[in-house]
Structures are given as structure tokens and as C-alpha cells.
N, C-alpha and C positions, 0 to 999 in steps of 0.2 A: 468640274461637277462640283457643287456647293453640296458638301455633306452636312449642312447645317439642320438643325432640329430644333434645339431648345431655344424659349422664347429671350431667356437672360443669359446671354452668353458673358463665360468667366473665362475660358481659353478658345483663343482661335487663331486659325492660319488663312491668312488673304492670299491667293494667288501665289503662293509658295513655288519657288523653281530653286533647284540645287544641283550642279554638276560639278565633275572633278577634272583635272587634267588642263593641260594647256590648250589655249584658243583654237588651235587648228587640228587639236585631237580631243577636245572635249567629250567626256561621257553624261550625258544628261540623264540623273540619278532620277530626280523626281521634277514635275511639272505641272503645273497651276494645280496646286493642292489647298484645297478650301476646308475646312473644319471648324464647327462652332461647338463648345462644349458647355453645359451649364455647371454651376458649383455644385458639388456632390455627386456629378453623374459618374457611372462608368463605364465607359467606351472600349470595343476591343477592335484593334485593326487587325484583318486578317489577310494574308496575303503570299506570295511565293516567297522562298528563300532566295534573297540575292536581288529582291525588288526594289529595296530602298527602305525598309520599315525601320531599322537601325539610325540610317540617316534621319528620318523623321523624327524619332527621338531626341538624337542630339541636337535639331534644331530647335526643337521646343524646351530642350534643358539648358539652350544656350552655348553649347558645346560647339556648333556650327553657325556660320551666320547664313541667311539664305541669299543668293545670287540677284534674286526678285522677289518681291511680295515682302510679308509682314508676318511675323508670330508676335500674338499680342496676350497678355495675360492681364486679367481686370482693367483691359484697355490702355495699358502701357505697353510699349515694344520691348519685347525679351531681346538683350545684346549681350548677356553676357550669362556663365552660370549663377545661380544662388540658391540659398536653402530652402525659399521656398517650393522650390522643385526637386523633390527626392527620386533617385533612380535605384531600381535594382536590375542589374544584368545578369546575362545567361551565366556568365561565368561570375563566380563568388566574390571576387574582388576583395577578399580579407586577407590582413597582415598575419602571414603564418606564425611570427613571434608572439603573439597578443593572444590573449584569451579572449572567449565569446564576450566577456563581460568588459575586455579591453578595449575590441573594436567598437562596440557601440560606445561607450563612453569616448571613443576617439570623436565620434559625430558630435557628440552632446557636448564635449570640449569648445568645439568650433561655433556651434551654435548657439550655445548659453555659457559664454565666457565668464559673467557675473554670477552665476550659480554658485553657491557655497559647496562644498564636497558632498556634504550631505543631499543637498536636492540634485545634483548630479546622481549619485548613487542611487536615489529614489526613482529617478526618471529611468535610468539605466535597467536598473530591476523590474522597473514596471512594465518596459516593452519587452524584456526578455520572458516575463510571465505570459504576456499577450500572445507571444508565438511559442509558449509552453517549452522553455527552455531553462527555465530557472536552475534546474538542478545539473543544467551542464555548463553554467556560467564561467566556471573555472578552467575550462577545457578550451585548449589550442584547437586551429581549424583542421588539423591532420588527426586529431582524436574525435571528430565528428564525420557522421555520414554527410553523404550529399546533401540530403535533404535537411539535415540540422543546418548543415553550413548555409544553404538557401535562407533558413528560417532568422539566422543571426543577422543576414543581409536585410531582410524585411525589416528587422529589428531595429536595425541600425539606421534606415530610411526613415521610419516612422518616430523614431527618439528626436530627429531633427525638426518634428514638426511641420512637415512640409505642406502647402496648401494644395499641390499635386504630386499625386505618385507616379510614377513613369515605371512601368514593368516592361521591361524589352527581352521577351523570350523568357522569362526566369526559369520554366519549369521545364525548357525543352530538352536538357542534359540527363533529367532525370527518369529513372525506371518508372514503368507504367505505376504501379502500386503507389509508390513513393509522390507521383506526381499528382495522382487522384487525391491523396491526402491532402497535399498542399493546396489544391485548388479548393478543396473543402474551407481550408485555413484562411485562404486569401477571401473568401467570400464571407466567411464568418467576421475577419478583421475589417472589411471593407463595411460590414453592416455596422459594426461597433462605433468605428473612427468617423465614417461617412468622408473621407478625403475624394476629392476629384481624382479618377483614376483611369488611366490609358495603359490598355494591355496590348501588346504586340505579340502576334502570336500565328503560327502557322495552321492551327488547329481549330477547325470550325466550331466543333463540338464543344472546345474549351471555352471558346468565345460566347456559346449561346449559356453555356453553365454559369458563367461569371457576370455577363454585362449587362447593361440596359439597351444598348445599341451593338449592332455590328458593323462594321464599314469595311467593305472589301478594297484591297490594294492592288490595282492591275501591276502587271508584269511591266519590266522595264525594257529596253530602256525610256525615259519618260515617265515613269509611274503614275499616277494619278488615282485619286478616291473615287470609288463607285457609289452607288446610291446607299444611302443609311438603311438600316433593315431595324425596327424596334424590338426588342425581345420582350414580348409582354405574358412572361411565364410569373407566377407569385414566387417571392422568396420565403423562405429558404429553398433553393431547389434540391432535389434530391435526383441524381444521374440516372438511377434507374427508372422513377416515375417519369422523367420530361422526356427521356427517349422513345416512350410510347404517346407522348403527347402531338397531336396532330399540328400543334403551332411550332413544334419544335422541327418537326420534318419540314415544315411550310419555309421555314427561317434557313435550315440547311440547305435545302433545295435552291431556296433563290439567292443566297450566296455562291454557292457552287457552279450555279449557271451563269453568273457574272465572270466568276473566275476562269471557268471554261469557252466562254463566250465573248464579251465584249471585252472583257479584261485579260484576254489568254496571252501568253508570251507570243511573240511573232516572229522571232529571229532564230529559235532553236529546236524547232520541231515542236510534237505535241507534248502535251502535260498531261498530269495525270492528278488524281486526288484519291488519296489513299480510303481505306473502307471506313476507318476512324475519322475520317473529314480534315486529314491533312493535305495541305498542298505541299507539292514537289514539282521541281523541274524535268 
């Protein structure tokens, strides 16, 4: 199914298939995945744990190559990782012996090697300020809370000035209060930076709060994208207000109906959708 909606495509997947293992025991993780995103668009892909969401991100990032099909960015095939695609993972992926400042500086050094020391410092401080961590710049990861560590990871990704920001379930390991706070921060940062953003999540409500469109990913094996659902709720969005919005409930019900119906897990018994809109096996 084609999840295309934008008229001017910037990021595109065409008929992408991906599996793992030897030919006689190969597991087909993704099958015939088609996706089109416009420049500056924020899309959330919502699906079951283990369905292949992280594999999808790795294909877009160039960390994996598709078995069949193409991943295109601005019309050019993605064949390897590059700084134009920044990733924020579920795990913080920070170097524990470096301060918050130096963890961000590491990315700036790689992407902007010709910058002077002053320019690099200015850029690092700009993005630490953006994620509200200026006062914690000299602290090492073990001195930071989980939410603060994830803010460092976001600052590091943005400081490299990527054209596409890939968010691979970046908030799933956080407690509810911290997760809600960072949801608000990600939405604010996206409005300020206007990066093309792809969020991977198993939380339907999170996708509605943050994205321009929601696209469900069916259960595997052979997971594929379902119908694209636009989120036509004005920004900035306040979670208490939108939870009472009939359009919010309509989007939520539409995505969950697909995940429990056409996109349901086929081999491992019934699936459930938690009260807060999270999909689990």
C-alpha cells in the first residue's frame, strides 16, 4: 500500500523489502513498503513491538540496504549513512566519559571539521540551549537523568544540521511525566527547526500529539505500511485539549482499527491496545 500524500516528495521508499537470515530460513521483516514525505513534514509510524520499525529507520539511515526496492532522499538513492540523516535512538548512545558538551561537540567535529574552535563551541552551546541544558553542559551522562540524557542525544543530532531527523522510539524508556515533557520539547524544537522528521512509536496518542500524519505499520512477518491518516489539529497542541477533540478520537480509532484488523498479528494470538493508545503483542 502506498502511504504517499505530499505533492513534492523529499524522502521516499519504493517497494522496499527486507529480511534476515539464510535463504532457507529467512525471516521477511518488511514487505512492499512505500512511503513519501515532503520536506519539513513530521510523520509518525505507529506499530507493534518487533514489527520492524527500527529496521525501517535503519534502512532510511543507510545502516541497512533493502533486499528489493529503493530508499531515496531528494531523488537520490540512499546507499550509506550520512550526516544529512540524524538519528535519536531509544538508548541514549552517549559516551560516558564525555560531558554533555563534548558529546555534542563530537558530532560537530565530524560534520564541520573546518569550523574554528569558537564556531564549534558556539554551535554546541546553541543546541544545548535549545534543549534547555546549558547549565548541565559540563556534566557527564551518569550525572544526568534519563530525560536529560535524551535531550543531549537530541541536541547532538540537531547540531549536525541533518535534513532529516529520525526518532526511533526515543521516549519509550522514560517515565510518563518525563515522556510528556520531552514530547512537548520535541514538538517545540520541530516548529523552530522545521526539519523533516520521522517518529517511530508504539503510542498512537504520542503520534497524534506530534505528527502531521500517522501511518500504521502492520504486524510481521512481512510488515507493511497501512493507510496514511492526516492529523488536522492546529499547532501548538495541548494534550488535555486535543484529547477532547472529536478529530483526535477519530484518528485514534482509525489507526487502532487498522492495527487490530487488517494489520493485526497473524501468528501469535490476539493483540491488545493499551488504554493510552500503545500497541503491544
